[in-house]
C-alpha positions in Angstrom: 87.3 90.7 105.0 84.5 89.6 107.4 82.4 92.3 109.1 80.9 89.9 111.6 82.1 87.5 114.3 83.3 84.1 113.3 82.6 81.1 115.6 84.8 78.1 115.7 83.8 74.5 116.6 86.8 73.0 118.2 88.1 69.7 119.5 90.2 69.8 122.7 92.4 66.9 123.6 95.5 66.3 125.7 98.8 67.1 124.0 101.2 64.4 125.1 104.2 66.2 123.6 103.7 69.5 125.5 101.8 68.2 128.5 99.1 70.8 127.8 96.0 70.8 125.7 95.7 70.6 121.9 92.9 72.7 120.3 92.0 71.9 116.7 89.4 74.0 114.9 87.1 71.6 113.0 84.6 74.2 111.5 84.1 77.9 111.3 80.7 79.6 110.9 79.1 83.0 111.0 76.2 83.8 113.4 73.8 83.8 110.4 75.0 80.3 109.4 74.5 79.0 113.0 71.0 80.6 113.2 70.0 79.0 109.9 71.2 75.5 111.1 70.1 75.5 114.7 67.0 77.7 115.1 63.5 76.4 114.9 61.5 79.5 114.0 61.5 83.3 113.6 58.8 84.5 116.1 57.1 87.8 115.7 54.6 89.2 118.2 52.3 91.9 116.9 49.8 94.1 118.9 47.1 94.8 116.3 45.8 97.9 118.0 49.2 99.5 117.4 49.6 98.7 113.7 48.9 101.1 110.8 46.6 100.5 107.9 49.6 99.5 105.7 51.0 97.0 108.1 50.4 93.9 106.1 52.1 95.4 103.0 55.0 96.5 105.2 55.3 93.1 106.7 55.3 91.4 103.3 57.9 93.8 102.0 60.2 93.1 105.0 59.8 89.3 104.7 60.0 88.9 100.9 63.8 89.3 100.5 64.4 86.6 103.1 62.0 84.0 101.9 63.2 80.5 100.9 65.0 79.6 104.1 64.1 76.7 106.4 62.7 78.5 109.4 58.9 79.0 109.6 57.4 82.3 110.7 55.6 82.0 114.1 53.3 85.0 114.1 51.6 85.8 117.4 48.7 88.4 117.0 47.3 90.2 120.1 44.0 92.1 120.1 42.1 93.3 123.1 43.9 91.0 125.5 43.4 87.9 123.4 46.2 86.3 121.3 46.7 83.6 118.8 49.7 82.2 117.0 49.9 81.3 113.4 52.8 79.0 112.3 53.4 79.8 108.6 54.8 77.2 106.3 56.2 77.3 102.8 56.4 79.7 101.0 56.7 81.8 104.2 59.9 80.1 105.5 62.8 82.4 106.2 66.5 83.0 106.3 67.0 84.5 109.8 69.4 87.2 108.8 70.1 90.1 111.1 68.8 92.6 108.5 65.4 90.8 108.6 65.3 90.9 112.4 66.2 94.6 112.5 63.6 95.5 109.9 60.9 93.6 111.6 61.6 95.4 114.9 60.9 98.8 113.2 57.4 97.9 112.0 54.5 99.6 113.9 52.8 97.3 116.3 55.7 94.8 116.5 56.3 94.1 120.2 58.8 91.3 120.0 61.1 89.7 117.4 63.1 86.6 118.3 64.8 83.6 116.8 63.6 80.5 118.7 65.9 77.6 119.3 63.7 75.2 121.4 
């Protein structure tokens, strides 16, 4: 039994027999599968003044179980009104699962977590 929504990719065409429309599901996918396929990056904005001394270790612990995906981590760091973005590549590519996003949101100093599609 699934505990999450299931999305259907469908084809709609005229139904000559009934005079209505015919809908045929061509594919089903979970939100996690769609994120993995269509997203471009997992973006994290961190305000460094709000982090704790153990932040790097906490961040690594949060990321480690989700490594090996295809999405790079875009890490934006803010300090004293200045910011810069690091786009991390392999081995820091991620599977964008909801558990990862939720865990990242709880880290001290994290201002924003998003999955980018553009």
